[in-house]
N, C-alpha and C positions, 0 to 999 in steps of 0.2 A: 788814918785815911790813906796814907801812902802805901801802907802794907796791903790794904784791901785792894786797891787799884792794881798793885803789882800781881796779886793772886788771880784776879779776873783775867788780866791779859795773858797770864800764863795758861789759863784754861782754854781761852779762845784759840790760842795757837797750838793746842794739843791735837795732833792729827787723828788719834784714835777716837777721841770724843766726837770730832766732826764726822767721822765715818759712821759711827753709830746713829747719829742724828739723821743723816741722809738715808740710811736703810729704813729707819722708822717711818720717814715720810713716804718712801716708796711703798712700804707695806700698807700704809693708810690709803694711798692712792689706788693700789691694786684691789684692796677690799671694796673701796667705793665703786670702782669700775665693774668689778664682778657683780656686786649687788645691783647695779644699774642694768647690766646685761640680763641677769636673772629676772628682774622686774619686766624688762621689755619682752623677753622670751615668754614669760608667763602670760603677759598681756596678749602676745601674738597667738599663743596656743589657745587661749580663751576665745579669741576672735574666730579662729579656725573651727573650734568645737561648736561655737554658736552657729556659724554658717553651715557646718556639716549637719547639726541637729535640725536646723531649719530646712535644709535640703531633704534630709531623711523624713521629716514630718510631711513635707510636700509630696515626696514620692509615695509614702504610705497612704496619704490622702487620695492620690491618683489611683493607686492600686485598689484601694477600697471602692472608689467610684467605678473602676473598670469591673471589679468583681460584681458589684451591684448591677451594672449594665449587662454583664455576661449572664448573671443569674436570671435577669429579666428576659433576655433573649432566649435562654434555654427554656424558661417557663412558657414563653409564647410558642416556641417550636414544639414543645410537648403537647400544648393544647391543640395546635394545628395537626400534629401527627395523630393524636388521639381521635380527633374529629374525622380525619381522613380514613383511619382504620375503621371507625364506626360506619362511615358511609360505604366503604368497600365491603364490609361484612353484610350490610343491609342490601347492597346491590347484588351480591352473590347468593346469599341465603334468604333474603327477604325478611330477615329478622336478626336481632342481636344474638350471636352465638359464638362459640369458640371452636375452631377447627380441630378435629381429632387427628390421631396418627394417620400417616399415609396408608398404612395397611388396612384401615377401616373406611377409606374413601369409597363412595359409591362406584359401582363397576364402570359407569360411563366416564367418570372423571379419571379413574385408574387406567382405563383404556387409553385415554389421551396422553397420560404420562408415559405409558408403555410405548406408544407410537413415537413420542419424542425420543425416548431411549433408543429405539431401533433405528430411527432415521439419523441418529448421531453415530451410526456405524458400530453399534454394539449388538451382541448376540441376544436373540429373543429367548434362547433356552435358559439363560441364567435367571430370567424372571419366573420360569416355571418351577424352579427348585426352591423358591422362598416359602410358599405355603400352598395349601389346597385351594384357597380362595384366589390367590394370584394365578395359580395354574389354570383354574377354570376361566378366569378373566382373560388370560393371555391366549388360551386355546380358542376362545370365542371372539378374538379380535383378528380377523383375517389379514388386516394391513401389516401385522407383524411378520407375516410369513410370505410376503410377496417377493423377497429376494432369494434367488435360487442360483446355485453354482453346480453344474454338472461336471463331476470329476470322479474318475474311478480310483483315485488316490491309492497307488500301490504303497506297500508298507513303508518304504523309505520316506514317503511324503507325510507321514503321520504328524511329524513335528510342526508342519505348517499350519495345522488347524487346532482350534480349541475343542476339547472333548468334554461332554456332559453325559452323565448316566441318568436317564429318565425312565422310570418304571422298569428298571433292569436292562435297559437297552442303550447302547452307545449312540450318541448324536454328535455330529461334527459341524462346526461353523467356522467361517473366516470372516471377521467383521460382523456384518449383519446378515450374511448369506448362509443359507442352509446348504450343506455339502451333500449332494445326492450321488452315490456311487453305482446305483443299480435302478432298474425300473420300479421296483417296489418302493424304494425311498423317494424316488421322484414323484410317483403317484401320491404318496402320503403328503409330500410337500405341496403339491398342487391342490390336494383336497383341503389342507389346512388353510390355504390362501383364499378359499371361497371363490368369489367371482371378481376380485379386485384385479387391477392391472399388474402385470408381472415385470420384474427386472431380472433378466436371465443372462447369465454368463456361462459359456461353454469352454471348459479347459481342453487342452490337447489330450485326447483320450489315447489309452494304450490299446490300439486295435488288434484284434485277433479273430479267430473263427467264431467267437462268442457273438451271437446275433443280438444280445441284450443291448449292446452299444447303439446299434441302429434303431432298436425299439425306443430307447430313451429319447433320441433326437426326433424321431417321428412323433412321439408324444407331444413334444414342444412345438415343432415347426409345422404341424398339420392341424387342421380343424379338429376339435373346437378350441383347443388351448391357444392356438396361434392368434386368435382375435383378441386375446388378453395381453399379449406381449407389448409392453411399452418401450423397453430398452433391451437391445440384443447385442451381445458381444460374443463373436464366435470365430473359430478358425475355419477357413475354407477346406482345409485338409480333412476335417471330420465330416463335412457335408458331402464330400466326394465319396466317402466310404459308407454313408448311411442310407441313401435314398435311391431306390430304383426309379427308372425313368417314368414308370407308369403311376407313381404315387404323387399326388398333387401337394404342393406346398400351400400354406396360407389358408385363408386370407389374413392380412396383417393390418386390420383397420385401426388399431390403437397404437401402432408403432410410431414413436417420436424420435428415437435415437438408434442408429445402426452403426456398428463397427465390425467390419469383416477384415481379417488379416490373413495373409498368405497369397496364393496365386489363384486366379479365376479359372475354373474349369466349367464343364457343361452343367454340372449340378448347381454350382454357385450362380452361374449365368441364368438358369431357370428361376432360382430364388429371387434374383434381382428383378427379373421380368414380372414375377408375381407381385413383388413389392411396388413396382412402378404402376401396376394396375390397381392395387388395393390400398396403398398408403396415401392417405389424404392429410395426415397430421405430422409427417416426418419433418423434424427440425434440424437434426444433427446427423451428419454422415461421414464415415471414413471407409472407403472401399479400395481394394487393390486396383492396379492399373488396368484400364480397359481400352480397346481400340476407340478412336474418335467416332467412328460410325455408330458404335454401340452406345457411347455416352449420350449422344444426341437423341436416342430413342426413349430415354427415361423421362417420365412425366413429373417426377417428384422434385426436380430442381426448383420449380416455382415456389414450393412451400418451405424450402430450406432456409434456416437462419444462421447455421454454422457449418462450415466445411473445413477440412484439412487441405488447404491449397497446395502445400508442398508435395503432396503425394500425387498430384495430377500432372504437374509440369505446365509450361507456358502454353503450348499448343492445345492441350486438352482443356485447360481453363478457358482459353479463347473460344473454344467450341461451345461452351455452355454459359459464357459470361452474360450474354444478353437474356438468359433465362433466370438469372439469380436476382429476381426483382425484390425478394424479401430478405436477402442476405444481410445479416447484422455483424457477423464475425468471419474473418478469413484467417485461419490459424495454421501457419502463416501463409503469406502470398509467396508463390514460387519466385526464385531469383530471376531477375530479368523481365518480370511481368509488371505492367503491360509492355508490349513491344509493338513493332510496326504492323503486325498482323492482328492486333487486338481490335475488335470492332468497337465502335462508339457505344459505351454501355452506361446505364444509369443505375447506380447502387444507392438508392435513396435512404436506406435504413442503416447503413454502416456508420458507426460512431467512432471507431478506432481502427487504424490500419497501419501496417508496417510494409514498406515497399523498397525494393532495390531495383532501380531501372534508370533509363535515360530520362532526363527532364523533358525531352521532346515528346515522349509518349505518355506522360502523366495526364495530358489533356484528353486522352482516349477515355478516361473515366470521369463521369459526372458524379460528384459526391456532395450533394447539397446539405447533408446533416453531419458531415464528418467533423468531429471535435478534437481528435488527437491523431497526428500523423508523424510517423517515424520514417524519414526518407533518406536513403543512401543513393547517391548518384553513381551510375556506372557508365563506362564508355569515355570516349574522347570528347574534345570540344565540339559542340554541335556545329554543323555546317549549314543548317537550314536557318532562314531568317527568323529573328526573334519575334516577328509579328505573330508567329504561330503560338507563342506563349501567352498572347493576350487572352486566349480562351481559358486559361487557368483561372479558376475562381472557386474559392472555398469559403463561402459566406459565414459558416458557423464554426470554423476552425479556431480553437482557443489555445491549443498546445502544439508546438511544432519543434521537432527534433530533426535537424538536417545535417547531412555530410556532403557538401558540394565538392566537386572534383575539378572545376575549371573556373576561370575568371569571367567567362561569359554568362555564368549561371544567373546572376541577378537580373539580367535583361529579359529573362523568360518568365519572371514571376512578378512583374510590375502589376500591382493591383490584385494579386492573387490571394493575399492573406489580410484582409482589412480588420479582422477581429482577434488576431493572435495576441494573447497576453503573456504567454510563457514561451520563450525561445531558447533553444540550445543549438549552437553551431559548432560542429566538430571541424576545426580549422587548422589541422596540421600542415596542409599543403597550400593554404590560402594566404594571400597578402592582407595586410590591414585594410588596404583600399577596397578589396573585394568584400571583406566583412562589413565595412561601412556601407557599401552598396546594398548588401543584404539587409542591413538595419533600416535602410530607407524604404524597404518594401513592407515593413511591419509597423505602421504608424501608431497602433494601439498597444504596443508591447510594454509590459510592466516589469517583467523579470527576465534577465538575460544571463545565460551561462555560456562562457567561452572556455572549453576545457584546456585550450592552450596549444602552443606550438614550440618547436625547438629553435625557432628563429630568435636571435639575441635582441631584436628590436620589437618583438611581438607586443601589441597592445598600445604602444605609444601613440600611434596615429588614431587609433580608435578612441582612446581617452581624450585626446586633443580635440577631435571632431565633436564628441559629445559635449565638451565644454564650450566650444565656440559656436556651434549651430543650435540655436534654440528650437528649431523645427525638427531636429533629429531626436526621435524617441522622447517626445515631450512628457509622456506619462511614466517614464522610467522610475521604478521604485527600488529595485535591487539589481546589482551587477556583480558578477563573480568571474574572475580571470584565473584560469587554472583550476585544478581539483586536488583534493587531498591525495597525496602520493604521487601526483604528476604536476609539480609546480611549473610556473613559467620560467624561462631562461633569461628574461630581461632583467638587467641590473636595477636594483632599487635606486641607485644614485642617478640613473638616467630617467627613470619613470616617476620617481617620487615627486618632483616639482609639478609634473603634469597632473598627477593625482590630486595634489593640493589645490591646483588651479581649477580642476574640474569640480571638486566639492564646493569651493568658494563661489564659482560662477553660477552653478546650478542653484545654490541657495539664494544668491542675489536676484536671480530672475524668477524666484518662487517656483522652481522645479527641483526641489531637493531630492537627492538620492538617499533613501532611508538606510540602505545598507550596502556598502561597497566592500567586497572581499577580494583580496589579492593573495594568491598562494605564491609567495616568493620562494626562492631556492632554499633559504635557511629557516624561514618561518612564515606564518600566515598572519596577514594584517587585516583587521576588520575595522572599518570606519562606519560607525552607526550614528545615524541622525534620526531617531525615532520621531514619528509625527506627533504633534501636540495632542495630549490626551484630554478629552472633555471631562470636566468635573461634574459633581452631582447637580450643581445649580446652572449648568449649561455653559459655564465659562471655560476658557481654554487654559490648560496647565502646561507650561513648557517643561520638558524633561531633558 
């Protein structure tokens, strides 16, 4: 017994045996921990796979439903489309049929297609070269040949025109106009056009001793062809060379558009006299400068709807302004018109106008239907009482683009623009206070553009007033300060708090600005507050 006890104690005290036992325990613990981690990992992976599979199944089910809905929608659309096509065919042909190739269309329908082709500024000669059927149809459609250009085109000018060989003969066109270099070609073009109204352009001819040039213009500007001319564009230089004094012009009973360029001589003067007596349908005119006394004698001013005002000058336009009762377009108005000598005139049909004049003289024009006005003020501060500005009233004006030049300007337009919705103020030389005063004169404005100023404090007062005063621009929807490429110089650190306060206050008083755009020096900031969008059931969806 004693020996056994002694042996056991010796083993317990052996360090090598103790170390081996400790390592074995560690290995067992490591294996147990590893197995537990593997089990937990496998369980986690299985959970993830189950969730992913469930999500995948759900997505596949949704995709399947969407495909079914889409297929149903497509089927319904096909049914509607098929029924509409059937109804259209029955309306056109009176029975169910299938349209054939365009080359086999009836001549009446083909003629309409040809007319659309030519009125889109394309050559009629290209139609003639397709087939004999097309040639016969085109030659029997006089409307295709109503556009005529008289030009003796010397050889260097050949490249300007399209050339076609028809029945062994060269035919030239430019756009939809037949080019006629001699009396024979001109007569052929007139014959092809039948009796339809003509669109005639006369190029600057190379005059010589050849009398054929005079013959060509006499063919056009004298009876019986003159009564068919609807549009005439001609140089006065050629008129002076073509017509002897004893050969009468006109009449021009169908003329609607007249453009004469060059200088007025006795021959062109006679032509205008004849037009004044015979033109009852003239709508557009551009003529060279004439004496005031001569302008007043023409009777066609009453029928005009469009004139080139810049070619007349202020005094000449003043001389006829009271006769322009049907004028719709003044392209453009002469600089400085109206002025102090402009008579009180009513232009009741003008819808759009661009003027550069003093605010004092804008009241000389009564424009009851004006919808768009571009106005640039010229001159110094007015010295006449603002009471004169009370007569300014544009009841239908919806779009206003102005460039005021002085701080007194707003006092002259109080009550002038009750319906303006879109306002642009070019304000390089104006203070914020003046711009605010301008905004007070447009109570219905919805969209404001202020291109900007070089002033370092531009816009701060404007933004502040819009945020403080509920009555200032209550319908405002969009506001833009500066424009792309021309940012404002105001520092964002100075104006930023004012911008935030404006947006917050307008929202609190239920007058939100839907879109505020500010072009800072380094970037553009857009603050968008889109209005609530109605849903299908009539509820309001906040976006």
